[in-house]
C-alpha positions in Angstrom: -10.0 43.7 1.9 -7.4 41.3 3.5 -8.6 38.8 6.1 -7.4 39.7 9.6 -4.6 37.6 11.1 -5.9 35.4 14.0 -4.6 36.7 17.3 -5.0 33.5 19.3 -2.6 30.6 19.1 -3.2 27.2 20.8 -0.2 24.9 21.2 -1.0 21.3 21.6 2.4 19.9 20.6 4.6 19.9 23.7 3.3 21.7 26.7 -0.2 22.9 26.1 -0.3 26.7 26.0 -2.6 29.5 24.8 -1.2 32.8 23.5 -2.9 36.0 22.4 -0.8 38.3 20.3 2.3 36.5 21.6 1.3 36.8 25.3 0.6 33.7 27.3 -2.8 33.3 28.8 -3.1 31.1 31.9 -5.1 27.9 31.1 -7.9 26.8 33.5 -6.8 24.7 36.4 -9.6 22.2 35.7 -8.1 19.4 33.6 -11.5 18.6 32.1 -11.9 22.2 30.9 -8.4 22.0 29.3 -9.4 18.7 27.8 -12.6 20.2 26.4 -10.6 23.0 24.8 -8.2 20.4 23.2 -11.1 18.4 21.9 -12.8 21.4 20.2 -9.5 22.5 18.7 -8.6 19.1 17.2 -12.0 18.3 15.9 -12.3 21.7 14.3 -16.0 21.5 13.8 -19.3 22.1 15.7 -19.8 19.4 18.3 -23.2 18.8 19.8 -23.5 19.5 23.6 -24.8 16.0 24.4 -21.6 14.5 22.8 -19.4 16.6 25.0 -21.4 15.7 28.1 -21.0 12.0 27.3 -17.3 12.4 26.8 -16.5 14.2 30.0 -19.4 14.1 32.4 -21.1 10.7 31.8 -21.3 10.1 35.6 -22.1 13.7 36.6 -25.4 14.5 38.3 -26.0 17.4 35.9 -23.7 17.0 32.8 -25.1 20.1 31.0 -24.4 22.3 34.1 -20.8 21.0 34.3 -20.4 21.8 30.6 -21.8 25.3 31.0 -19.3 25.9 33.9 -16.4 24.8 31.8 -17.5 27.2 29.0 -17.6 30.1 31.4 -13.9 29.3 32.2 -13.0 29.3 28.5 -14.8 32.3 27.2 -12.5 35.0 28.8 -9.5 33.1 27.5 -10.9 33.0 24.0 -12.0 36.6 23.7 -9.9 38.5 21.1 -10.0 42.1 19.8 -11.7 40.7 16.7 -14.4 38.8 18.6 -15.1 35.7 20.6 -13.4 32.5 19.3 -15.8 30.2 21.3 -19.0 29.9 19.3 -21.9 28.2 21.2 -25.6 27.9 20.7 -28.3 25.8 22.3 -27.2 22.7 20.3 -23.5 22.8 19.5 -20.1 24.3 20.4 -17.2 25.1 18.1 -14.0 27.3 17.8 -13.9 29.9 15.1 -10.9 29.1 12.9 -10.8 32.8 11.7 -9.8 33.9 15.2 -7.7 31.0 16.3 -4.7 29.1 15.0 -3.9 25.6 16.4 -0.5 24.1 15.7 -2.0 20.6 15.1 -4.2 22.0 12.2 -1.1 23.4 10.5 0.8 20.1 10.8 -2.1 18.0 9.6 -2.7 20.2 6.5 1.0 20.2 5.6 1.3 16.4 5.9 -2.0 15.6 4.1 -0.6 15.3 0.5 0.9 12.0 -0.6 4.1 13.8 -1.6 5.4 16.3 1.0 5.9 19.7 -0.5 7.5 21.2 2.6 10.8 23.0 2.9 13.7 21.6 4.9 13.4 24.3 7.6 9.6 23.7 7.9 10.0 20.0 8.1 12.6 20.4 10.8 10.3 22.7 12.8 7.4 20.2 12.5 9.6 17.4 13.7 10.8 19.4 16.7 7.2 20.3 17.6 6.1 16.6 17.3 9.1 15.5 19.2 8.0 17.6 22.2 5.0 15.3 22.7 1.3 15.2 21.8 -1.4 16.8 23.8 0.4 16.2 27.2 -1.2 16.2 30.6 -4.7 15.7 29.4 -5.6 12.3 30.7 -8.7 12.0 32.8 -9.5 9.6 35.6 -13.0 9.3 34.3 -14.4 9.4 30.7 -13.7 6.1 28.9 -14.8 7.5 25.5 -12.6 10.5 25.9 -9.6 8.3 26.7 -10.1 6.3 23.5 -10.4 9.5 21.5 -7.3 11.0 23.0 -5.2 7.8 22.4 -6.5 7.7 18.8 -5.4 11.3 18.2 -2.0 10.7 19.7 -1.6 7.7 17.5 -2.5 9.8 14.5 0.2 12.3 15.5 2.7 9.5 16.1 2.0 8.3 12.5 2.7 11.8 11.3 5.9 11.9 13.3 7.0 8.7 11.7 6.3 10.1 8.3 8.2 13.3 9.0 11.2 11.3 10.3 11.1 9.0 7.2 11.0 12.1 5.0 13.9 13.7 6.8 15.9 10.5 6.5 15.3 10.5 2.7 16.4 14.1 2.5 19.4 13.8 4.8 22.4 15.6 3.3 25.0 13.7 5.2 25.4 10.2 6.9 25.6 11.9 10.3 22.3 13.6 9.8 20.7 10.4 8.6 22.0 8.6 11.7 20.5 11.3 14.0 17.2 10.9 12.3 17.3 7.1 12.4 17.9 7.3 16.2 14.8 9.5 16.6 12.8 7.1 14.5 13.8 4.1 16.7 13.1 6.1 19.9 9.5 6.6 18.6 9.1 2.8 17.8 11.8 0.8 19.7 10.4 -2.5 18.5 10.1 -1.6 14.8 12.5 -4.0 13.1 12.7 -2.0 9.9 13.6 1.2 11.8 16.1 -0.6 13.9 17.7 -2.2 10.8 18.0 1.3 9.2 19.6 2.6 12.4 22.2 -0.2 12.4 23.0 0.5 8.7 23.5 4.2 9.5 25.5 3.4 12.6 27.9 1.2 10.7 28.4 3.9 8.1 29.1 6.7 10.7 30.3 5.0 13.9 31.8 1.8 12.6 30.8 -1.8 13.1 32.0 -2.2 16.7 29.7 0.6 18.0 26.9 -0.6 15.8 27.3 -4.1 17.2 26.9 -2.6 20.7 23.7 -0.9 19.6 22.5 -4.3 18.1 23.0 -6.0 21.5 20.9 -3.4 23.2 18.1 -3.9 20.6 18.2 -7.7 21.1 18.0 -7.3 24.9 14.9 -5.2 24.5 13.3 -7.7 22.1 13.9 -10.5 24.5 12.5 -8.5 27.4 9.3 -8.1 25.4 9.2 -11.7 24.4 9.7 -11.0 20.8 11.9 -12.8 18.2 15.0 -11.0 17.0 15.6 -13.2 14.0 14.7 -10.6 11.4 16.9 -8.0 13.2 19.9 -10.3 13.2 19.3 -11.2 9.6 19.4 -7.5 8.7 22.6 -7.1 10.6 24.2 -9.9 8.7 23.3 -8.2 5.5 25.2 -5.1 6.4 28.3 -6.0 4.5 30.0 -3.1 2.7 28.2 -2.6 -0.7 30.5 -1.8 -3.6 28.9 0.7 -5.8 28.7 -0.5 -9.4 29.8 1.9 -12.1 26.9 3.6 -13.8 26.5 2.8 -17.5 27.0 5.5 -20.1 23.3 5.6 -21.1 20.6 6.4 -18.5 20.0 3.4 -16.2 16.9 2.3 -14.5 15.6 -0.6 -12.3 12.0 -1.5 -11.4 12.1 -2.3 -7.7 8.5 -3.6 -7.7 5.0 -2.6 -6.8 3.4 -3.5 -3.4 -0.3 -4.2 -3.0 -2.1 -2.0 -0.4 -5.4 -3.8 -0.4 -6.6 -7.2 0.8 -8.1 -8.5 -2.5 -6.8 -11.9 -3.6 -5.9 -10.5 -7.1 -3.9 -7.6 -5.6 -0.5 -9.3 -5.3 -1.0 -10.8 -8.8 -1.5 -7.4 -10.3 1.4 -5.9 -8.4 3.8 -8.7 -9.4 2.6 -8.6 -13.0 3.0 -4.8 -13.3 6.6 -5.1 -12.0 7.4 -7.7 -14.6 5.6 -6.0 -17.5 7.1 -2.6 -16.7 10.6 -4.0 -16.7 9.9 -5.6 -20.1 8.3 -2.5 -21.6 11.1 -0.2 -20.4 13.6 -2.6 -21.9 12.2 -1.8 -25.4 13.6 1.8 -25.1 17.0 1.4 -26.6 18.1 4.6 -24.9 17.8 3.0 -21.5 19.9 0.5 -19.6 17.3 -1.6 -17.7 18.3 -4.0 -14.9 17.0 -7.5 -15.1 14.0 -8.2 -12.9 15.8 -11.2 -11.3 18.2 -8.7 -9.6 15.9 -5.7 -8.9 13.0 -7.7 -7.4 15.3 -8.7 -4.5 15.6 -5.1 -3.1 13.1 -3.1 -1.1 11.7 0.3 -2.0 11.7 1.8 1.5 12.6 5.5 1.7 16.0 4.8 3.3 16.8 1.9 1.0 16.7 3.6 -2.4 20.2 5.1 -2.4 21.6 1.7 -1.3 19.5 -0.1 -4.0 20.9 2.2 -6.6 24.4 1.5 -5.5 23.9 -2.3 -5.5 22.2 -2.3 -8.9 24.5 0.2 -10.5 21.6 2.4 -11.8 20.7 6.1 -11.4 16.9 5.8 -11.6 14.6 3.5 -9.6 10.9 2.9 -10.2 8.6 1.6 -7.4 4.9 2.0 -6.7 1.7 0.6 -5.2 -1.5 -1.0 -6.4 -4.9 -0.6 -4.6 -8.2 -2.2 -5.6 -11.6 -1.0 -4.7 -14.7 -2.8 -6.0 -14.2 -2.9 -9.8 -11.5 -0.2 -10.0 -7.8 -0.2 -9.4 -5.4 2.6 -8.7 -1.7 2.2 -9.5 0.7 4.8 -8.1 4.2 4.9 -9.7 7.2 6.9 -8.6 10.5 7.6 -10.4 13.5 8.4 -8.1 17.0 9.6 -8.8 18.8 7.2 -6.4 22.1 9.1 -6.8 20.5 12.3 -5.3 17.7 10.6 -3.4 15.0 12.8 -5.0 11.7 12.1 -6.6 11.8 12.9 -10.3 8.2 12.1 -11.2 5.2 10.5 -9.5 1.7 9.8 -10.8 -1.4 7.6 -10.2 -3.3 5.8 -12.9 -7.0 4.8 -12.3 -8.5 2.1 -14.4 -11.8 0.1 -14.5 -10.9 -3.5 -13.7 -12.0 -5.8 -16.4 -9.5 -8.3 -17.8 -6.6 -8.3 -15.4 -4.0 -8.8 -18.1 -5.4 -6.0 -20.2 -5.3 -3.6 -17.3 -1.7 -4.7 -16.6 -0.6 -4.1 -20.2 -2.4 -0.8 -20.4 -1.0 0.6 -17.2 2.6 -0.6 -17.7 2.6 1.0 -21.2 1.3 4.3 -19.7 3.9 4.3 -16.9 6.7 3.5 -19.3 5.6 6.2 -21.8 5.6 8.7 -19.0 8.9 7.6 -17.4 11.0 7.7 -20.6 10.6 11.4 -21.3 11.0 12.3 -17.6 14.3 10.5 -17.6 15.3 12.3 -20.8 14.4 15.6 -19.2 16.3 14.9 -16.1 19.3 13.8 -18.1 19.2 17.0 -20.1 19.0 19.0 -17.0 22.0 17.2 -15.5 24.0 17.7 -18.7 23.1 21.3 -18.7 24.9 21.8 -15.4 28.2 20.5 -16.9 30.7 22.2 -19.1 30.4 21.0 -22.8 33.9 19.5 -22.7 32.9 17.3 -19.8 29.8 15.7 -21.4 29.7 12.0 -22.4 28.2 11.0 -25.7 24.9 10.1 -24.1 24.9 13.4 -22.1 25.5 15.3 -25.4 22.6 13.4 -26.9 20.1 14.2 -24.1 21.2 17.9 -24.0 20.8 18.1 -27.8 17.3 16.6 -27.7 16.3 19.2 -25.2 17.3 21.9 -27.7 15.5 20.0 -30.5 12.2 20.2 -28.8 12.3 24.1 -28.7 11.8 24.2 -32.5 13.8 27.3 -33.3 16.7 27.8 -35.7 19.0 28.8 -32.8 18.2 25.7 -30.7 18.4 23.5 -33.8 22.0 24.6 -34.4 23.0 24.1 -30.8 21.5 20.6 -31.0 23.5 19.9 -34.2 26.8 20.8 -32.6 26.1 18.5 -29.6 25.1 15.6 -31.8 28.3 16.1 -33.8 30.4 16.0 -30.6 28.6 12.9 -29.5 29.8 11.2 -32.7 33.3 12.3 -32.0 33.1 10.8 -28.5 31.5 7.5 -29.7 31.8 6.5 -33.3 28.9 4.5 -34.6 26.5 6.0 -32.1 23.2 5.3 -33.7 21.2 7.7 -31.5 23.5 10.6 -32.5 22.8 9.9 -36.2 19.1 9.8 -35.4 19.6 13.2 -33.7 21.4 14.6 -36.7 18.5 13.4 -38.9 16.2 15.3 -36.5 18.2 18.5 -36.9 18.4 18.4 -40.7 14.6 17.7 -40.7 14.0 20.7 -38.5 16.2 23.0 -40.7 14.0 22.1 -43.7 10.7 22.0 -41.7 11.3 25.3 -40.0 12.6 26.9 -43.2 15.9 27.6 -41.4 18.2 26.8 -44.3 18.6 28.3 -47.8 18.8 24.7 -49.1 15.9 22.8 -47.7 16.1 20.0 -50.3 19.8 19.4 -49.3 18.7 19.3 -45.6 16.1 16.7 -46.4 18.7 14.6 -48.2 21.0 14.8 -45.1 18.1 13.9 -42.8 17.4 10.8 -45.0 21.1 9.8 -44.9 21.5 10.1 -41.1 18.2 8.4 -40.5 19.2 5.5 -42.7 22.6 5.3 -41.0 21.0 5.2 -37.6 18.8 2.3 -38.6 21.8 0.4 -40.1 23.8 0.9 -36.9 20.9 -0.3 -34.6 17.9 -1.8 -36.4 16.2 -2.3 -33.1 16.1 1.3 -32.0 12.7 2.9 -32.5 14.2 6.4 -32.6 16.2 5.7 -35.8 13.1 4.4 -37.7 11.2 7.4 -36.4 13.6 10.0 -37.7 14.0 8.1 -41.0 10.2 8.1 -41.4 10.0 11.9 -40.8 12.7 12.5 -43.3 10.8 10.4 -45.9 7.7 12.4 -45.2 9.4 15.7 -46.1 10.8 13.9 -49.2 7.1 13.3 -50.1 7.6 9.5 -49.8 4.3 9.1 -47.8 4.0 5.3 -48.0 7.6 4.6 -47.1 7.4 7.2 -44.2 4.4 5.4 -42.7 6.2 2.1 -43.1 9.2 3.4 -41.1 7.1 4.9 -38.4 5.1 1.7 -38.0 8.3 -0.2 -37.6 9.3 2.1 -34.7 6.0 1.3 -33.0 6.4 -2.5 -33.7 9.8 -2.2 -31.9 8.3 -0.2 -29.0 4.5 0.0 -28.7 5.0 2.5 -25.8 6.8 5.0 -28.1 4.2 7.8 -27.9 6.0 9.9 -30.5 5.9 7.0 -32.9 2.1 7.0 -32.5 2.0 10.8 -33.1 4.2 10.6 -36.2 2.0 7.8 -37.6 -1.2 9.9 -37.0 0.5 13.0 -38.5 1.5 11.2 -41.7 -1.9 9.5 -42.0 -3.5 12.9 -41.7 -1.5 14.0 -44.8 -2.0 10.7 -46.7 -5.8 10.7 -46.9 -6.1 8.2 -44.0 -8.1 10.3 -41.6 -10.0 7.4 -40.1 -6.8 5.9 -39.0 -5.1 9.2 -38.1 -7.4 10.3 -35.3 -7.1 7.0 -33.2 -3.3 7.0 -33.6 -3.1 10.6 -32.4 -5.4 9.8 -29.5 -3.1 6.9 -28.6 -0.1 9.2 -28.6 -1.8 11.7 -26.2 -3.0 8.9 -23.9 0.6 7.5 -23.7 2.2 10.8 -23.1 -0.2 13.6 -22.0 2.6 16.0 -21.2 4.8 15.2 -24.2 6.9 18.1 -25.6 5.3 17.4 -29.0 1.7 17.7 -27.7 1.2 20.9 -29.8 2.0 18.8 -32.9 -0.4 16.0 -31.8 -3.2 18.5 -31.4 -2.3 20.4 -34.6 -2.3 17.1 -36.6 -5.7 16.3 -35.2 -7.0 19.7 -36.4 -5.6 19.1 -39.9 -7.2 15.6 -40.1 -10.6 17.0 -38.9 -10.4 19.8 -41.4 -9.8 17.4 -44.3 -12.9 15.5 -43.1 -14.9 18.7 -43.3 -15.4 18.9 -39.5 -14.3 22.6 -39.5 -15.6 23.7 -36.1 -13.9 20.8 -34.3 -10.7 21.5 -36.4 -10.8 25.1 -35.3 -11.1 24.2 -31.6 -8.2 21.8 -31.7 -6.0 24.2 -33.7 -6.5 27.0 -31.2 -5.7 24.6 -28.4 -2.5 23.4 -30.2 -1.4 27.0 -30.6 -1.4 27.6 -26.8 0.7 24.5 -26.0 4.4 24.9 -25.1 6.9 24.8 -28.0 4.1 25.6 -30.6 5.9 27.3 -33.6 4.8 29.5 -36.4 3.4 26.6 -38.5 1.0 25.8 -35.7 -0.2 29.4 -35.7 -0.8 29.1 -39.5 -2.7 25.9 -39.1 -4.9 27.7 -36.5 -5.5 30.5 -39.0 -6.5 28.0 -41.8 -8.8 26.0 -39.6 -10.5 29.1 -38.2 -11.0 30.4 -41.7 -12.7 27.1 -42.7 -14.9 27.5 -39.7 -16.0 31.0 -40.8 -14.2 32.7 -37.9 -12.4 35.2 -40.2 -11.3 37.8 -37.6 -9.5 35.2 -35.5 -8.1 33.5 -38.6 -6.5 36.8 -39.7 -4.9 37.3 -36.2 -3.3 33.8 -36.2 -2.0 34.1 -39.7 -0.5 37.5 -38.9 1.2 36.0 -35.9 2.7 33.2 -38.1 4.0 35.8 -40.6 5.4 38.0 -37.8 7.1 35.0 -36.0 8.7 33.9 -39.3 9.3 36.8 -41.7 8.7 35.8 -45.3 6.3 33.1 -44.4 4.2 31.8 -47.2 1.8 29.0 -48.4 4.8 27.6 -50.4 6.8 27.2 -47.2 3.8 25.6 -45.5 3.3 23.1 -48.3 7.0 22.1 -48.3 6.8 21.3 -44.5 3.3 19.7 -44.7 3.2 17.9 -48.1 -0.3 16.3 -48.7 -0.3 13.1 -50.7 -3.5 14.2 -52.5 -3.7 17.4 -54.5 -7.3 18.2 -53.4 -6.2 18.2 -49.7 -3.3 20.4 -50.5 -5.6 22.8 -52.3 -8.0 22.8 -49.4 -5.3 23.9 -46.9 -3.9 26.5 -49.4 -7.2 28.1 -50.0 -7.8 28.4 -46.2 -4.4 29.8 -45.6 -4.9 32.3 -48.4 -8.3 33.3 -46.9 -6.6 33.9 -43.6 -4.1 36.2 -45.2 -1.0 34.1 -45.7 0.7 35.1 -49.0 1.4 32.5 -51.7 5.1 33.1 -51.8 7.5 32.6 -54.7 7.1 29.6 -56.9 
């Protein structure tokens, strides 16, 4: 049964009003009674009678009688067809939220999350409501405690209003809209130097420097009248020289603007500064990114209205900024990735750590952030490239769109990726990443049994992987693809060596840690495989290869004889995005080893259905074990699950 829609609506933003089914109800003439209704509505909880008496009738001869009188005035107003919204007993009084809607409740709930998930229209409606005023005409001549409470609530609403205006400014679709929002923001806080500086910047952009200078003089006059220094305001004005936008590099570009400390601990600024420096260094190890030097990026602020300008000044598309906050022996780091060209948040996350050695925490968090940011940038670049016609793509855009296809692990997507990598090489000869991508596609053709000549595909994967490494020996991606090709060529030791080289180049390369664990699981190195696979998942918990990480964990556990654990991980891997038919077969094998035969048969049948002609021979070509006994273990389990042997 659906819950009934409340028929009462109390408006506290703007002129206070009470409506029942859209019809206004006259509020009591007594200001104290109206103030009592407001207090109960905003507190939204049962309030003890003695507290209300102290708030409103501290000097009355009989406070409880005065309270009872006010309640008699409110009860008829709060009566609805569904019941009485005013709930009172001998001890406390409250409003029933199932019978009453209060506009302040709605605003507070929408603005509670750290990142506003509110539509443009809803945000505009909230700003208009807040702009009408907060709990007007409710001051009382007596009641000191109530006065403090009322001012506190108004300040809370003012903070919300500032936040809404800042969000609107960040989302502004035109300079004129941004200017209008900036004016409202200054009207809210006329002595806020940062808000005034943003208004001047918008005014220069829309109205021209002469009119903006007139606005500046008005601001300075107000500052002098209040006895405040205008030095910071004038300095901001002098910095409003036209900023020439630097041309964006071909490859994805990023700058770390810095992390600000929100706490008062003496180590807080040290951690914030250290994180900014370490993150810049760590991102610089990703050869697929253009990373601005810290000496330039650290000079710019990360305010909501400054991001687009910072991106223009630094000549980058993406900006990273964040905060640190320490409480006792724990620290929370919040990081945000922004597309400065579109002024939108691409990714945001917080990282909680126990605070032991400060440098260890700094290293750990910077690696975690970098490992999360790099695939998010790759995803955003692929999405951007997907909106363009193929003939308009640059070499790097072809690469990112192709990698998006690669991670779908189907024959059709692999062929589309191949064509894009080929076009990237036409656009930029000697493009190491495109050769790495071609190695990936030839690997996938052999691995997914999507070619009648798998051995030839492996040979091509080796050639392109080697070419990528020769063109750019410092790119982890080239070593990674070469290692994967060597694995299919049954060169287990050389494959591990290549992948370890990719991790040496970039310790934050989560897929390098995955590939190392995967190869160790097939080389009799189970004790090393599991920690490396765990490291991969910690570095990139939402990685497009997460199914492969979990499937490799299952294989490693199975070879160790931990069949129940292997079965659990294999089933989990099969439900991850991008999981292909090989993963279903691994689940069938692990379940068979764990004695769960019915489930094993179902997974094996799914693998054979998804890839007609699937066989143990195909599986063994894609997952070559270094040791015969391990290959035999997997073959026996697959056979038990119902996978046919295939042609020899």
